[in-house]
Every structure is written in C-alpha cells, then in structure tokens.
C-alpha positions as CSV (number, residue, x, y, z in Angstrom):
1,M,-23.8,-56.2,-10.6
2,R,-25.7,-55.3,-7.4
3,S,-28.9,-53.3,-7.4
4,E,-30.5,-50.9,-4.9
5,G,-34.2,-50.1,-5.2
6,Y,-35.5,-46.6,-4.7
7,G,-38.9,-44.9,-5.1
8,N,-40.1,-40.0,-6.1
9,W,-37.2,-37.6,-5.9
10,P,-38.7,-34.6,-4.0
11,E,-37.2,-31.2,-4.5
12,R,-35.1,-30.4,-1.4
13,S,-31.8,-29.0,-0.5
14,I,-28.7,-31.1,-0.2
15,S,-27.1,-31.3,3.2
16,V,-23.5,-32.5,2.7
17,S,-22.2,-34.7,5.4
18,P,-18.8,-34.2,7.0
19,R,-15.8,-35.5,5.2
20,W,-14.8,-39.1,5.9
21,G,-11.6,-39.5,8.0
22,W,-9.7,-41.8,5.6
23,G,-6.0,-42.6,5.7
24,P,-3.9,-41.8,2.6
25,S,-3.3,-45.5,1.7
26,A,-6.9,-45.9,0.6
27,S,-8.1,-42.5,-0.5
28,G,-4.9,-41.0,-2.0
29,K,-5.5,-42.2,-5.5
30,M,-9.1,-43.1,-5.4
31,I,-11.3,-42.8,-8.5
32,I,-15.1,-42.9,-8.2
33,A,-17.0,-43.5,-11.4
34,I,-20.7,-42.6,-11.6
35,D,-22.6,-43.5,-14.7
36,G,-26.2,-43.5,-15.8
37,P,-28.8,-42.1,-18.3
38,S,-30.1,-38.6,-18.5
39,G,-32.2,-37.5,-15.5
40,A,-31.0,-40.3,-13.2
41,G,-29.4,-37.7,-10.9
42,K,-25.7,-38.1,-11.8
43,G,-24.8,-34.4,-11.7
44,T,-26.4,-33.6,-8.4
45,V,-25.2,-36.8,-6.7
46,A,-21.7,-36.7,-8.1
47,K,-21.2,-33.1,-7.1
48,A,-22.5,-33.7,-3.5
49,V,-20.4,-36.8,-3.1
50,A,-17.2,-35.0,-4.3
51,A,-17.9,-32.1,-1.9
52,S,-18.4,-34.4,1.0
53,L,-15.2,-36.3,0.3
54,G,-13.1,-33.3,-0.6
55,F,-12.5,-34.8,-4.1
56,R,-12.6,-33.1,-7.5
57,H,-15.8,-33.4,-9.4
58,V,-15.7,-33.7,-13.2
59,D,-18.8,-33.9,-15.5
60,S,-17.5,-35.7,-18.6
61,G,-20.7,-34.9,-20.4
62,A,-19.9,-31.2,-20.2
63,M,-16.8,-31.8,-22.3
64,Y,-18.9,-33.3,-25.1
65,R,-21.3,-30.4,-24.7
66,A,-18.5,-27.9,-25.0
67,V,-17.2,-29.5,-28.2
68,G,-20.7,-29.5,-29.6
69,W,-21.1,-25.8,-28.7
70,K,-17.9,-24.9,-30.4
71,A,-18.6,-27.0,-33.5
72,L,-22.0,-25.1,-33.9
73,R,-20.3,-21.8,-33.3
74,E,-17.6,-22.4,-35.9
75,G,-19.9,-24.0,-38.4
76,V,-18.4,-27.5,-38.2
77,A,-20.8,-30.2,-39.3
78,L,-21.6,-32.4,-36.3
79,E,-21.5,-35.5,-38.5
80,D,-18.0,-34.7,-39.8
81,E,-16.1,-37.0,-37.5
82,D,-12.6,-35.9,-38.5
83,A,-13.4,-32.2,-38.4
84,V,-15.0,-32.5,-35.0
85,A,-12.2,-34.6,-33.6
86,R,-9.6,-32.0,-34.8
87,L,-11.7,-29.3,-33.1
88,A,-11.7,-31.3,-29.9
89,E,-8.0,-32.0,-30.1
90,R,-7.0,-28.4,-30.4
91,S,-9.5,-27.1,-27.8
92,T,-8.6,-26.5,-24.2
93,I,-11.5,-27.6,-22.0
94,V,-11.7,-26.9,-18.3
95,V,-14.4,-28.5,-16.2
96,T,-15.0,-27.8,-12.5
97,S,-18.0,-28.2,-10.3
98,D,-19.1,-24.6,-11.1
99,L,-17.5,-23.7,-14.4
100,V,-17.0,-25.0,-17.9
101,T,-14.7,-23.2,-20.3
102,I,-13.5,-24.0,-23.8
103,D,-10.5,-22.0,-25.0
104,A,-11.1,-19.6,-22.1
105,A,-14.7,-18.9,-23.1
106,D,-17.2,-19.4,-20.2
107,V,-19.9,-21.8,-21.6
108,T,-21.2,-22.9,-18.3
109,R,-24.8,-21.7,-19.0
110,D,-24.6,-21.9,-22.8
111,I,-24.1,-25.6,-22.9
112,R,-27.2,-26.4,-20.8
113,T,-29.9,-26.0,-23.5
114,P,-31.9,-28.4,-25.6
115,A,-29.9,-27.5,-28.7
116,I,-26.7,-28.4,-27.0
117,D,-28.3,-31.5,-25.6
118,R,-28.7,-32.6,-29.3
119,A,-25.3,-31.4,-30.4
120,A,-23.6,-33.3,-27.5
121,A,-25.5,-36.5,-28.4
122,S,-24.3,-36.1,-32.0
123,V,-20.6,-35.6,-31.3
124,A,-20.6,-38.3,-28.6
125,R,-21.5,-40.9,-31.2
126,L,-18.2,-40.2,-33.1
127,P,-15.5,-42.7,-32.1
128,A,-12.6,-40.3,-33.0
129,V,-14.1,-37.6,-30.8
130,R,-14.6,-40.0,-27.9
131,A,-10.9,-41.1,-28.3
132,V,-9.8,-37.5,-27.9
133,L,-12.0,-36.7,-24.9
134,V,-11.4,-40.1,-23.1
135,R,-7.7,-39.4,-23.3
136,Q,-8.2,-36.0,-21.7
137,Q,-10.5,-37.5,-19.0
138,R,-7.9,-40.1,-18.1
139,Q,-5.3,-37.3,-17.7
140,L,-7.7,-35.5,-15.3
141,G,-7.9,-38.7,-13.2
142,Q,-4.2,-39.4,-13.0
143,G,-3.9,-37.8,-9.5
144,G,-6.9,-39.6,-8.1
145,R,-9.2,-38.1,-5.5
146,I,-11.8,-37.6,-8.2
147,V,-15.5,-38.2,-8.8
148,M,-16.2,-38.4,-12.5
149,E,-19.7,-38.8,-13.9
150,G,-20.8,-39.7,-17.4
151,R,-22.0,-42.6,-19.4
152,D,-18.8,-44.7,-19.9
153,I,-16.6,-43.8,-17.0
154,G,-16.7,-47.2,-15.3
155,T,-16.7,-49.1,-18.5
156,V,-14.2,-47.3,-20.7
157,V,-12.6,-44.2,-19.2
158,F,-11.7,-45.9,-15.8
159,P,-12.4,-49.6,-16.1
160,N,-10.4,-50.2,-13.0
161,A,-12.0,-47.4,-10.9
162,D,-12.0,-48.0,-7.2
163,V,-15.8,-47.5,-6.9
164,K,-18.3,-47.8,-9.7
165,I,-21.9,-46.6,-9.3
166,Y,-24.6,-46.8,-11.9
167,L,-27.5,-44.5,-11.2
168,D,-30.9,-45.1,-12.8
169,A,-34.5,-44.1,-12.3
170,A,-37.9,-44.9,-13.8
171,P,-38.3,-43.3,-17.2
172,E,-41.3,-41.2,-16.1
173,E,-39.4,-39.8,-13.1
174,R,-36.4,-39.0,-15.2
175,A,-38.7,-37.1,-17.6
176,R,-40.3,-35.2,-14.7
177,R,-36.9,-34.1,-13.4
178,R,-35.7,-32.9,-16.8
179,A,-39.0,-31.1,-17.6
180,S,-38.7,-29.1,-14.3
181,D,-35.0,-28.2,-14.9
182,P,-34.8,-25.0,-17.0
183,A,-31.1,-25.7,-17.5
184,H,-32.0,-28.5,-19.8
185,S,-35.6,-27.8,-20.9
186,G,-35.2,-24.0,-21.5
187,G,-38.1,-23.4,-19.2
188,P,-41.2,-25.3,-18.0
189,A,-41.8,-28.1,-20.5
190,A,-44.4,-30.8,-21.0
191,V,-43.3,-34.1,-19.4
192,S,-44.5,-36.0,-22.4
193,D,-42.3,-34.0,-24.7
194,V,-39.2,-34.4,-22.5
195,A,-40.0,-38.2,-22.2
196,T,-39.9,-38.5,-26.0
197,L,-36.5,-36.7,-26.1
198,L,-35.1,-38.9,-23.3
199,T,-36.2,-42.1,-25.0
200,E,-34.4,-41.0,-28.2
201,R,-31.3,-40.0,-26.2
202,D,-31.4,-43.4,-24.4
203,R,-31.6,-45.2,-27.7
204,I,-28.6,-43.3,-29.1
205,D,-26.5,-43.8,-26.0
206,R,-27.2,-47.5,-25.6
207,T,-26.8,-48.5,-29.3
208,R,-23.9,-46.3,-30.4
209,A,-20.8,-48.3,-31.6
210,A,-18.4,-46.3,-29.5
211,S,-18.7,-46.6,-25.7
212,P,-22.4,-47.5,-25.4
213,L,-24.2,-46.8,-22.1
214,Y,-24.5,-49.8,-19.8
215,A,-23.7,-50.7,-16.2
216,A,-20.3,-52.2,-15.7
217,P,-20.5,-55.8,-14.3
218,D,-18.8,-54.7,-11.1
219,A,-20.9,-51.5,-10.6
220,V,-23.4,-51.0,-7.9
221,V,-26.7,-50.1,-9.5
222,V,-28.7,-47.5,-7.5
223,D,-32.2,-46.8,-8.5
224,T,-33.0,-43.2,-7.4
225,T,-36.7,-43.4,-8.1
226,G,-38.7,-42.0,-5.2
227,R,-35.7,-41.3,-3.0
228,S,-34.5,-37.9,-1.8
229,I,-31.1,-36.5,-2.9
230,D,-29.8,-36.8,0.6
231,E,-30.7,-40.4,0.8
232,V,-29.1,-41.3,-2.5
233,V,-25.9,-39.3,-1.6
234,A,-25.8,-41.1,1.7
235,R,-26.1,-44.5,0.0
236,V,-23.3,-43.7,-2.5
237,L,-21.1,-42.5,0.4
238,G,-21.8,-45.7,2.2
239,I,-20.7,-47.7,-0.8
240,V,-17.5,-45.7,-1.1
241,N,-16.8,-46.1,2.6
242,S,-17.2,-49.8,2.4
243,Q,-14.7,-49.9,-0.4
244,V,-12.2,-47.8,1.5
245,S,-12.6,-50.1,4.5
246,R,-11.9,-53.1,2.3
247,L,-8.8,-51.4,0.8
248,N,-7.5,-50.4,4.2
249,S,-7.9,-54.0,5.5
250,Q,-5.6,-55.2,2.7
251,D,-2.8,-52.8,3.6
C-alpha cells in the first residue's frame, strides 16, 4: 500500500483535463476503484476522473441510499435483513453521474439527507443486502471503462480492478467538508456535530462483518487533506496513466 500526503481542500471549481489518448488494449476493459470514508472526496474526484477519461461513473453508495430510501418509504424495518434484501432484489436501481432512480422514481436529491445517511449505513451492514448490490455492481462493471466509488470496491466488488485508489483526509477536514455540504447536512451545520456523526459512521463501516472499510493492500492511498480538487484529480489521473503505460508495455 503506497501513501500520498496532502494538506486544506479549498472550495474551487474543477477543471477537467483533456482525455488521455490511450489505445484499446489497455483502456478497453479498465476498471478504476476508488474507496474511502465519508468526506474524503470520493464523489467529487471519481466523477471528475470519469469525465476526464470518458468513462462511466458509478457511486455504489447511492445504491445503498436508494434501498434505504425505499425501505423507509414502504415501512420495511431497516434491521430486517431478509425483508430489505428482498426489497433490493426486486428493485431496479439506475445510477449515473447526475441521476439516481429506483423503480423509475427519481431520488437523486431525496437520498442526500442526514436521515438517508443513517438509513444507508443501516442497510449497508446487512450481508444479504450487500450480496444483492455487489452482484449488481459487478454487472455494471462487466464492460469496463468505469470508475466506481464506494467503501469496498477495491476489496470486494472488484478485487482485481486495474487501478485501486483509497482517498482519505484528516477527520476534522472531512467534518468541515460535510458540514458545508447541504446535500448531506441539510443546511449549514456545526462541524462538531458532523464530526460526531462521521466518527460513528466510520466505526460502523470499519467494524461491520460484511465488507468492512479498509484500504486494499495494492491500493494507492491518497490523503486529500489540504489539497485542491484539481490537484487530487491530477494525482489520481497520474496513477491511472502510469498503470495504463505499464499495461501497454506488456502487450
């Protein structure tokens, strides 16, 4: 596991670099896995990387959020593993960079709330639910040319992914980012309150029996603390390009 150290993440726009000119031998089936805890920057970075490469971007966490949303809507107890797994099995979930639907219902905005944060964490702990969604995630990646983000993409969903990135940041910075993000906080929130919630989410993610959060041994760990979005995206693209060059040299 390699590590890259980074310092604050100032608010600034993302400037996506031109697409890399790769040959089909290396990039045709490439899968890029980006994992990490809440507030590390997975969503922003994964989306920008996918756009730069012309790849599909999939937020696996949105799938758990959609299942949690539907369970709450239908009155299914979040701790009822079999019932939630059946709900996930019969649901049609579509995730793109800009849209999330479940059974054709647009839940893109509805799943980005503190209540759904908690619901997603609850259903993500259930092994039967994870089995259903991991199977769906693998199907999404069959064609390659995909950047998938989550908490177990490089360890469980795609253990043989071509590129594995683990994004992290100092706890206080992750809390500041989440507190200033109305999509997750519901509006301006106290950093201390968000930090408490993130600490609990980290504990749940790292200690759950099914697919706990950790960096794969062959992942490159990138600490986003104190670095701009553009800098982190450029670093990830550099890692990807190095891997493509290696693959091309083997052909």
